[in-house]
C-alpha positions, 0 to 999 in steps of 0.5 A: 638745861642751860650750859655755861659752856656750849658745845658750839656757838656762832661768833658774829660781829660788827661786819655781819651786822653792817651787811645785814643792815645794808640788806634791810635798807636795800629792800632786797630781802629774798634771794635777789640783790647783790649779796647772794651773788657776791657771796657765791663769787667770793666763796668760790674764789676762796676755795679755788673754784670757778663757780659757787651756788648758794642754797638753803642748807648743806643738805640742799647742797648735796641734793642739788649736786646729785641732781645736777649729776643726773643721779636718780632711781636705779643708781647707787651712791657710796656713802660713809658709815660715819657721817651725819644722816643728811649725807645718806638722806640726800641720796634717798631724796633723789631716788638713788640707793646709798651703799655704806662704807665703813670708816678708818680710825680717823673717821674718814672713808675706807677707800679700800672697802669702797672699791669692794662695794662698787657695782655697775650701778654705782654712779657717785662717791661721796667722801666726807671730810669728817670732823675736819679731817681730809679724806684720802682724796688721791685714793678717791679720785683714782677710784673715780677714774678707774670706775668712771664715777663722779665725786661729790665732796661733803665739806660740811665740817671742813671749810678750808680743806682743799676741793678736788671733786666734781662738786663740793658741798658746804654747810653754813649751819650755826655750828659750822666754822663759818655760818649764815644761821642756816644755809649751804653752798656748792662749788664746782669748776664745771659751768654746766653743773653750776648752771644746773644747780642754780636752775634747780634751787630756784624752782626751775624757772625759765628765762621767760618766767612764764611759769612753765617748769620743765623739771621737778625742782626745789625752793632751795634759795639762800636769802640776802640776809643769810648771804650778808651774814655768810659774807661777813663770816667769810672775810674772817675765815682765815682768822677763825681757822687759826683760832681753832687750830690753837684750840686744838693744840691747847686741848691736845697739850693738856689732855695727852697721856691721861688714862681713860681717854684717847686723843684722835688723829690730827685734823686738817681743820678743827670743826669740833674737838673729838676724843675717845673715852673709856667711860664716855657716858660717865664723862659726859654726865660729869661734864653736863653736871658741871655746865659743859655741853658735849656731843656724842659721835654720829651713829653709823648709817646702818644703825639708822632705822630707815637704813638698818642692817644687823651688821652695823655692830661689827663696824669700826664706825660703831666702835667709834660711836660708842666711845666718841665725844666732842668737847666745846669748840667755837670761834671766840672761845677763851682760854679760861673756858678751855681751862675750866673744861680741861680741869673737869675732864682731868678731875673725872679721870683722876689726872 
């Protein structure tokens, strides 16, 4: 159905249109030309990193990071139960085994349990800054030091959260804080890792361009058209983050104390406004009938068919998945839209 208020929508303007027009007129539509390099440099600078490597998706970014770190068959990677399935798939794609770790009430990795899952085969830990909440990176980095692990941060939902791991991976999908429609980017301070990721995303073509490819690689390049959109978005990211913080504050103020819902812990940045509802499915149906689109929480990785484990029912991630939903959240959201959504929630709850 067509929703009056979508769960998410991209917010693009004249700057993105101007940059895309410049790319179209230049003739550099593929990954060549200045826009991809410019976006990489400016995004890396924004995150305080030395290098940026743009690519075709957030999933591709995770795959490139793991491959650059030498992760492969026989290795294990710690992955949160609460995440989008692409985080686990990236581990599977490179031939390694994802080892799942439950989440805390704020949706982030339970680092105490993570330590219990470490074995001699563990090579990488992937903390996910779920729904814009920063994982306890001090604890993650202590684990990495104590057990000689590498850290790949999943920032798909957390543009603006500080970067501290070996590599940080961002998604630029249409529902993210900034977007290029489809796209992703890795940042790192390590020159060798950056070079390896750039080499792998471009089909491992050597400097001689002699069509001799010395390793299995990928066509994970970002186009100049995507980079033009991403660059226009990046120039407004601080404004976007401030607007989203205001959206979260207004939802909090008007939904606090209502019987039947529980507000989630504060966020470092707002990706989607999340809450827990006693009758989650009933509330979703009520909002759908009113033209308001919502999103359920991610299902635990151990519930996914390819990773199924009967123990998933005892997970905190499973309880949160049962009760959790996200209300519409997007750049450019009006107060009128929020008031309409809040009113529908309150009516359902009798508040």
